[in-house]
C-alpha positions in Angstrom: 201.0 46.7 142.7 199.0 46.7 139.5 196.1 49.2 139.4 192.6 47.8 139.8 190.4 48.3 136.6 186.7 49.1 137.0 184.9 48.6 133.7 185.6 46.6 130.5 189.0 45.0 129.9 190.6 46.1 126.7 190.5 43.3 124.1 187.8 41.3 125.9 184.3 41.3 124.4 180.9 40.6 126.0 179.9 36.9 125.5 183.5 35.7 125.4 184.0 32.2 126.8 186.9 31.2 129.1 187.8 27.6 129.7 188.5 27.9 133.4 189.3 30.3 136.3 193.0 30.4 135.4 192.1 31.7 131.9 189.8 34.3 133.5 192.6 35.4 135.8 195.2 35.6 133.0 192.8 37.8 130.9 192.4 40.1 133.9 188.6 39.8 133.6 188.5 38.3 137.1 191.9 37.9 138.8 191.2 35.6 141.8 191.3 31.9 140.9 188.9 30.9 143.7 187.1 33.9 145.3 183.8 35.0 143.8 184.4 38.7 144.5 187.4 40.5 143.2 188.0 43.8 145.1 189.2 45.7 148.1 187.0 47.0 150.9 188.9 50.3 150.5 188.5 50.7 146.7 185.4 48.6 145.7 184.7 45.5 143.7 185.8 45.2 140.1 184.3 41.8 139.2 182.2 38.9 140.4 181.7 35.3 139.4 178.2 33.7 139.7 178.5 29.9 139.3 176.0 28.3 141.6 178.3 28.3 144.7 175.7 29.9 147.0 172.2 28.6 147.5 170.7 32.0 147.9 171.8 33.5 144.5 169.0 34.5 142.2 169.7 35.1 138.5 167.1 36.9 136.4 169.4 37.9 133.5 169.5 41.7 133.6 168.9 41.6 137.3 171.0 39.5 139.7 170.4 39.1 143.5 173.9 38.1 144.5 175.0 36.5 147.8 178.1 37.8 149.5 181.0 35.5 150.4 181.8 33.6 153.6 180.0 31.5 156.0 180.1 28.2 154.1 181.8 24.8 154.6 184.5 24.0 152.0 182.9 22.6 148.9 179.3 23.2 150.1 176.7 25.7 149.0 175.1 25.8 152.4 175.8 28.4 155.1 177.0 27.3 158.5 177.7 30.7 160.1 176.6 34.3 159.6 178.3 36.4 156.9 180.0 39.6 157.9 180.2 42.9 156.0 184.0 42.8 155.5 186.5 42.3 152.6 184.7 41.4 149.4 181.3 42.0 150.9 182.3 45.5 152.0 183.9 46.0 148.5 180.5 45.4 146.8 178.7 47.6 149.3 181.2 50.4 148.5 180.2 50.1 144.8 176.6 51.2 145.7 177.9 54.5 147.1 180.5 55.2 144.4 178.6 54.0 141.4 181.5 51.9 140.2 180.4 49.0 137.9 181.4 45.4 138.2 182.2 42.9 135.5 179.9 39.9 135.8 181.1 36.4 134.8 178.7 33.5 134.8 180.0 30.0 135.2 178.3 26.8 134.0 175.9 25.3 136.5 172.4 23.8 136.5 170.9 26.4 138.8 170.4 29.2 136.2 169.0 29.4 132.7 171.4 32.2 132.0 174.6 30.3 132.7 176.8 29.0 129.8 176.8 25.4 128.7 180.5 25.1 129.8 183.3 27.2 131.1 182.9 30.8 132.1 181.3 33.7 130.1 181.9 37.4 130.4 178.5 39.0 130.5 179.3 42.7 130.7 179.0 45.4 133.3 176.4 45.7 136.1 175.7 48.4 138.6 175.4 47.4 142.3 172.2 49.2 143.2 171.5 48.0 146.7 172.8 45.8 149.5 171.2 44.4 152.7 171.3 41.5 155.1 168.7 38.8 155.7 168.3 35.3 156.9 169.3 32.9 154.1 167.9 29.5 153.2 170.1 27.8 155.8 169.0 30.2 158.5 172.1 32.3 158.8 172.6 36.0 158.1 173.8 36.7 154.5 174.6 39.9 152.7 172.8 40.3 149.4 173.3 42.7 146.5 171.0 43.7 143.7 172.9 44.1 140.4 171.4 45.6 137.2 173.0 45.3 133.8 174.4 48.5 132.3 172.7 49.1 129.0 174.7 50.1 125.8 173.1 53.5 125.8 174.3 54.1 129.4 177.8 53.1 128.4 177.7 55.6 125.5 176.5 58.4 127.8 179.3 57.8 130.2 181.9 58.0 127.4 180.7 61.5 126.6 181.8 62.8 129.9 185.5 63.8 129.9 187.7 65.8 132.2 189.6 68.8 131.0 193.3 68.4 131.3 195.0 70.4 134.0 197.7 73.0 133.1 200.0 71.4 135.7 199.8 67.8 134.8 197.8 65.3 132.7 194.7 64.2 134.6 193.6 60.6 134.7 190.1 60.0 133.3 187.9 57.6 135.2 184.4 56.9 134.0 182.0 56.5 136.9 178.4 57.2 137.5 176.8 57.8 140.9 173.0 57.8 140.7 170.5 58.3 143.5 166.9 58.4 142.3 164.9 61.0 144.3 161.2 60.4 143.6 159.0 63.4 143.7 155.5 61.9 143.8 152.3 63.3 145.4 152.8 61.1 148.4 156.4 62.2 148.9 155.4 65.9 148.6 152.7 65.2 151.2 155.1 63.9 153.8 157.5 66.8 153.2 154.7 69.3 153.7 153.6 67.5 156.8 157.0 68.4 158.4 157.4 71.7 156.6 160.5 70.3 154.9 162.3 69.7 158.3 164.4 66.6 158.7 162.8 64.2 161.1 166.2 63.3 162.5 168.1 66.6 162.9 165.1 69.0 162.5 167.1 71.2 160.1 165.7 72.8 156.9 167.6 73.5 153.7 166.9 76.8 152.0 167.5 77.1 148.3 166.8 79.8 145.7 163.6 77.9 144.8 162.4 77.3 148.3 162.9 74.7 151.0 164.3 71.3 150.2 164.0 67.8 151.8 163.9 64.2 150.6 161.3 61.5 151.1 163.0 58.3 152.2 161.3 54.9 152.0 161.8 52.8 155.2 161.2 49.5 153.4 162.7 50.0 149.9 160.6 49.8 146.7 161.3 47.2 144.1 162.4 43.6 144.1 163.1 41.9 146.4 162.0 44.3 149.2 158.7 45.3 147.5 157.9 48.1 150.0 154.9 50.3 149.2 154.9 53.9 148.1 152.7 55.0 151.0 153.0 57.6 153.7 153.3 55.0 156.5 156.5 53.9 154.7 158.0 57.4 154.2 160.2 59.7 156.2 161.1 63.3 155.6 164.9 63.6 155.8 167.7 65.9 154.8 170.0 64.5 152.1 172.7 63.6 154.7 170.4 61.5 156.9 168.7 60.1 153.8 172.0 58.6 152.6 172.9 57.4 156.1 169.5 55.7 156.5 169.6 54.0 153.1 173.1 52.7 153.8 172.4 51.5 157.3 174.3 54.3 159.1 171.4 54.3 161.6 168.0 52.8 162.1 164.9 53.3 164.2 163.6 51.3 167.2 160.0 50.6 168.1 159.8 53.6 170.5 161.2 55.9 167.6 164.5 56.3 169.3 167.5 56.1 166.9 170.2 53.5 166.9 173.6 54.2 165.4 173.3 57.9 166.1 171.9 59.8 169.1 168.4 61.2 169.3 164.8 60.4 168.6 162.7 60.5 165.4 160.4 63.5 165.3 156.9 62.2 164.6 153.9 64.4 163.6 150.7 63.3 165.2 149.1 62.8 161.8 151.9 60.6 160.6 151.4 56.9 161.5 154.5 54.9 160.6 154.1 51.1 160.0 156.1 49.2 162.7 156.6 46.3 160.3 158.5 48.5 157.9 160.6 50.0 160.8 161.5 46.4 161.9 162.3 45.5 158.3 164.8 48.3 158.0 166.5 47.4 161.3 166.7 43.7 160.4 168.0 44.2 156.8 170.1 47.3 156.8 171.4 48.0 160.2 174.6 46.1 161.1 175.7 46.8 164.6 178.9 44.7 164.2 180.1 47.0 161.5 180.2 50.4 163.4 183.1 52.7 162.5 
């Protein structure tokens, strides 16, 4: 089986136009001739096509809110059943955790000012920053992904990193970037001090040479399209493990502060009033009970 390529395809330039899906497949930019997501739920996604096939897609140029696949009638843009976090949808979710980029191809359609006049255009590499579920326009659950274009400077930085060759065999070089932004604002420091840097889930502390360490986790994420506030009623004090699990839907919180997905209850300081709307938002958008491992 031919190895999956994450990143640019040699000999293909950004802005290159392809006549149809067969030309895309032959060039290896996007191999499937029908599916919008090329990838494996065990490896990740290497490319996507956005061409107006899903009514919930939002294209802002350097930012794309992409809809996962499945749940439609043949030849229709409307959803008729819930989407599931499997196959290509799971592949794109895996990219969030691994930092692997996806090639983005835009097809001609009337729904976006950024689509080409005809055919399909390769528009470069994007990072899959986030994924969540929500009710789509047709009223069914869909999986959505926020993609951000990789800048030229970021590409150049990734090229600087090289592995040393092993004395036993030649090592394979794979350029990947995994980036988790940990914000250290006054409000995040406040919530960590409130709990004396103890995780609200496991009550553990992490001691380092420079003192105790914990992370402030937003319940309703910041930024488009979630637009959660950077306020203490939207923050948790978590260890890195439970921060990652929470962000990626490994567990969520119920109204009585019991945990779902893992055992236990959330520790709550009497001076920490969490917003129940944000807790419900996380449960509705990030926790997927069907996809328990």
